[in-house]
N, C-alpha and C positions, 0 to 999 in steps of 0.2 A: 504494500500500500504506500503510495507516495506520501511524503510528509517532511517534517523538519528533521534534518540529519544532526543528531546530537552525538555522533560517534566521537568527535574530538573531546567532548566533555566526559563521555564514558571512559575514554582512554586516560584522561587526566585523573579520574576518580578510581582507577583500578587498584591503586595501592591502599585504598581506604575501605577495603572489604570488612565485613564484620559489623561493627557498631554503626557504621555510617551508611545511610541509605543512598548516598550519592553514587556508590559503585553500581547500583542497579538502575540508575536514571536513564530512562529512554523516553523520548518525546515523539508523539505522533498526533497528527490532526486528521480529521475526517476528510478534508478536501485538500487538494494540492494548491500551492500558490496562495495560501491564506495570508501568510506573512510576507512583507517585502524583504528584500535582501538586507536592508539596513536594520530592520527589526531582528532578523535572524542573527546577524552579526552582533548586535547589542546583546541578545539573549545568550549567545555563545560566550561573549566576553564576560558577562555577569556570572554565568555558570562556571567559567574557568576561575574567576576570582573567588567564588564560593568554594571551589575545590581546593584552591590554595589556602584559604582561610581554615578549612576543615583539616587539611594536612598539617598546618602549623599548630592548630589546637591539639591535634593528636600527638605531635612531636613534643608539645609542652607537657602533656600528660605522661609521656614516656620519660621525659627528663625528671619530673617529680618522682616517678616510680624508681628511677635509677638512683636518685639522691637518697631516697628512703632506704633502698637496698644497701647503698654504700654505708649509711649510718649503722644499719643492723650488722653488717659484716665487720665494721670497725669496732663495734661494741663486743662482738664475739672474739675478735682478735685480742682485745684488751683483757677479756676474761681468761683466755688461754695464756697470755703473757704473764698475768699475775699468778695464775694457778700453777703453771709449770716453769716459771722463771725463764722464759725464752724470749728472744728478740721478735720484733714484728714479722720479719720474713718467715721465721720458723712457725709462728702462730698461723700465718696465712697458709703455709704449706700443710700444716696439720688439717686445717679446714678443707683445703682442696683435696687432699688424699681421702679424707673421710667422705667427702661428697662423691668422689669417684668410686670408692669401695661400696658405698651404699646405693649408688646410682640415684642420688637425690641432689637437686640443684643446690649450689653453694649457699644461696640466700636462705633456703629452708633449713639447712644444717645450722647456719648461724642463728636463725630465729629460734630453733629448738633449743640450742645451747643457752641462749639468753633467757628464754622463758622457763627453762629448767633451773637455771641459776637464780632467777628472780621472778617467780610465778606471780601473776597478777592476783589480787585478792578480791 
C-alpha cells in the first residue's frame, strides 16, 4: 500500500528495541500523496530528533546504572581489602575469579558480599 516511507526513522530507532516503542514505528496512510514533500521531510526530521533524544535518554540511564555498579563493586573491594588485608588489585581479582567460578556477573557477586556483610534491617 502506498504511503509515507518512515524507513529512515525505523533505521534510526533500531538500537532502541525493548522499552522504546520507536523501534516499531511504521507510518502508513490510507491514500497516496496525502502529505506534501515538505511535510514528509519535516515529519522525518522531527522523528529523527525524537530518536536521538530517546537514545540519549537511554544512554543517560545506562550511565546511572554503570555508576551505581561501580559504587557497589568499590564497596565490595573495600570489604575484601579490610577482611583479608590485601591491596585493591588483589581484592578486584578475588571478585572477578569468584564471578567466573560461579558464573555470576561481577556486580551480583559484589552486591551479595555487601548485603551479607551489612544486611538491611
